[in-house]
C-alpha positions in Angstrom: 44.3 21.9 69.0 45.9 25.3 68.3 43.5 28.2 68.9 42.8 30.2 65.7 44.4 33.6 65.5 42.4 36.7 64.9 43.8 36.9 61.4 42.6 33.3 60.7 39.2 34.1 62.0 38.9 37.2 59.8 40.0 35.2 56.8 37.5 32.4 57.5 34.5 34.6 58.0 35.2 37.3 55.5 33.3 35.5 52.8 30.2 35.7 54.9 29.6 39.3 55.9 26.3 39.8 57.9 24.4 36.7 56.7 20.7 37.4 56.6 19.4 35.1 59.3 16.1 36.2 60.6 13.3 35.9 63.1 10.0 34.8 61.5 8.2 38.1 62.3 5.2 38.3 60.0 6.1 35.3 57.9 3.8 32.2 57.6 6.0 30.1 59.8 4.2 27.4 61.8 3.2 28.5 65.3 3.8 25.0 66.8 7.3 23.6 66.3 7.5 20.1 64.8 10.3 17.6 64.5 11.6 16.6 61.1 9.2 13.7 61.2 6.3 16.1 61.7 5.5 15.3 65.4 4.6 18.2 67.6 7.3 19.1 70.2 6.6 18.9 73.9 10.0 20.0 75.0 10.5 21.2 78.5 12.0 24.6 79.4 15.6 24.4 80.4 16.4 21.7 77.8 18.4 21.9 74.6 17.7 19.8 71.5 19.7 19.9 68.3 18.0 17.5 65.7 18.4 16.7 62.1 18.7 13.9 59.6 22.3 14.9 58.8 25.6 13.0 59.2 26.7 12.6 62.8 29.7 14.8 62.3 27.6 17.7 61.2 25.1 17.2 64.0 28.0 17.2 66.5 29.4 20.4 65.0 26.0 22.1 65.2 25.6 21.1 68.8 29.0 22.7 69.5 27.9 25.8 67.7 24.7 25.9 69.8 26.7 25.5 73.0 29.0 28.3 72.1 26.2 30.5 70.9 24.3 30.2 74.2 27.5 31.3 76.0 27.9 34.3 73.7 24.3 35.3 74.1 24.6 34.9 77.9 27.6 37.3 77.9 25.4 40.1 76.5 21.8 39.4 77.6 22.1 37.1 80.6 18.9 35.2 79.9 17.5 32.6 82.2 18.1 29.5 80.1 16.3 27.4 82.7 13.0 29.0 81.6 13.7 28.6 77.8 13.4 25.6 75.6 16.2 25.7 73.0 15.2 23.6 69.9 17.3 23.6 66.8 16.4 21.6 63.7 18.8 21.2 60.8 16.5 20.6 57.8 17.4 17.7 55.5 16.2 19.5 52.4 15.2 23.0 51.3 11.6 21.8 51.1 11.7 20.7 54.8 13.1 24.1 55.7 10.3 25.8 53.8 7.7 23.6 55.6 9.2 24.5 59.0 9.5 28.2 58.4 7.3 29.3 55.6 10.4 30.8 53.9 11.8 29.9 50.4 13.4 26.6 50.0 16.3 27.9 47.8 18.7 28.8 50.7 18.5 32.6 50.3 17.6 32.6 54.0 20.0 30.3 55.9 18.1 30.1 59.2 14.9 31.3 60.9 13.6 31.5 64.4 9.9 30.9 64.2 7.1 32.4 66.4 7.2 29.3 68.5 11.0 29.7 69.2 12.1 26.9 66.9 15.4 27.6 65.1 15.3 26.0 61.7 18.6 25.8 59.7 18.7 25.4 55.9 20.9 22.5 54.8 22.9 24.8 52.5 24.3 26.6 55.5 26.8 23.7 56.0 28.4 24.0 52.6 27.9 27.7 51.9 29.7 29.1 54.9 32.8 28.5 57.1 32.5 27.3 60.7 32.9 30.9 62.0 30.1 31.9 59.6 27.8 29.2 60.9 28.6 30.3 64.4 27.5 33.9 63.6 24.2 32.6 62.1 23.4 30.4 65.1 24.4 33.0 67.7 22.1 35.4 65.8 19.2 33.0 66.0 19.8 32.1 69.6 19.6 35.8 70.5 16.1 35.7 69.1 15.3 32.7 71.1 16.7 34.2 74.4 14.8 37.4 73.9 11.6 35.8 72.6 11.8 37.8 69.4 10.6 35.1 67.0 7.0 36.2 67.0 7.3 39.9 67.9 5.1 42.3 66.0 5.0 46.1 66.3 8.7 46.4 67.1 11.0 48.1 64.6 12.9 45.4 62.8 16.2 47.2 63.3 15.8 46.5 67.1 15.1 42.8 66.5 17.7 42.1 63.8 20.3 44.6 65.0 20.4 43.3 68.5 20.9 39.8 67.1 23.6 40.9 64.7 25.4 42.8 67.3 25.4 39.8 69.6 26.6 37.5 66.9 29.5 39.6 65.7 30.6 41.0 69.1 32.9 38.2 69.9 34.6 37.9 66.5 36.8 40.9 66.8 36.3 41.7 63.2 36.7 45.3 62.0 33.6 47.2 60.9 34.6 47.2 57.2 34.8 43.4 57.3 31.5 43.0 59.0 29.7 45.5 56.8 31.4 45.7 53.4 28.3 46.8 51.5 27.7 49.6 54.0 31.4 50.6 53.7 31.0 51.0 50.0 27.9 53.1 50.5 29.7 55.4 52.9 32.7 55.7 50.6 30.4 56.8 47.8 28.9 59.5 50.0 25.6 57.6 50.7 25.7 57.8 54.5 22.6 56.7 56.4 21.2 59.1 58.9 19.8 56.5 61.2 18.7 52.8 61.4 17.3 51.0 58.4 13.5 51.0 57.9 11.4 47.9 58.2 10.9 48.0 54.4 14.6 47.7 53.8 15.0 44.8 56.2 12.1 43.0 54.6 13.5 43.0 51.1 14.7 39.7 49.9 17.2 40.8 47.2 20.6 39.1 47.6 22.1 42.6 47.5 19.7 44.8 49.4 19.0 42.5 52.3 22.6 42.1 53.5 22.9 45.9 53.3 19.9 46.4 55.6 21.3 43.9 58.1 24.7 45.7 58.0 23.0 49.0 58.6 21.1 47.5 61.6 24.4 46.1 63.0 26.2 49.4 62.5 23.4 51.5 64.2 23.2 49.2 67.2 27.0 49.1 67.5 27.0 52.9 67.4 24.5 53.0 70.2 26.6 50.7 72.3 29.7 52.8 71.6 27.8 55.9 72.6 26.3 54.9 76.0 27.5 51.3 76.7 26.1 47.8 76.5 24.0 48.0 79.6 21.9 50.9 78.3 21.5 49.2 74.9 20.3 45.9 76.4 17.9 47.8 78.7 16.5 49.7 75.7 16.1 46.5 73.6 14.2 44.7 76.3 11.9 47.7 76.8 11.3 48.1 73.0 10.7 44.3 72.6 8.1 44.7 75.4 6.2 47.3 73.3 7.5 50.5 75.0 7.4 53.0 72.2 9.2 55.6 74.3 12.1 53.4 75.2 14.6 55.1 72.8 14.0 58.6 74.1 14.1 57.5 77.7 17.4 55.6 77.2 19.2 58.0 74.8 17.5 61.3 75.6 16.8 62.0 72.0 15.4 60.5 68.7 17.2 58.4 66.1 16.9 61.2 63.5 18.5 63.7 65.9 21.5 61.4 66.2 22.0 61.3 62.4 24.9 63.7 62.1 26.8 62.1 65.0 26.1 58.6 63.5 27.3 59.7 60.1 30.6 61.0 61.6 31.0 57.7 63.5 30.4 55.7 60.3 33.1 57.6 58.5 35.6 56.9 61.3 34.7 53.2 61.5 34.5 52.5 57.7 
């Protein structure tokens, strides 16, 4: 099969800029993953399961997305997959998705990684996005799995969601204005953020505000990588995820607010 060109990838994914796929964080997601039939999982580390009461062609496509996503996550984070149980469930209905995750059944959230590391996918993801869009969502969630971010508390949400968005979009080759169109409009209107989005912005569930928050998290993390490289960024995220409140200053030698003017200039160049 002919490989897609960069232009075709851009066209395919442009309708899904920064989909709001999330870790469970403080949601009411179940702490113990269950199969679609309700049985508790006893999956061993180092195994990969992709389950769901969906047509075989969809299940095969999702398995391919998971395989690709694990490879993309490995390129950034180099996790020890042999110590991680990867479990992905494609919910048959919105109600099943809500039961697995504690999130709304209406499809406003396409996927969630629960505190137990289960990736639950809303059935609407198949019809509401392109294949490249589904890949972005799944790679995002697998970043949460690899880093153990599903149940983190006390860590700024921009660290958790921005690290996953950066990983998910890194391999697409998409320009910043395509990845973050809402942010691009804000910058063009003179509303330039001076740092990462707050937790409150990333928790909002509005169809318009939530994507903007994720785009801001992606942009801030991309800025940090451009500034000092991927190795420093991954080291910072791992330390922050572990609860090190001084990780940012030790890694970047300053505070996020002090980088505001430099970040604003970077955004204007990118967007």
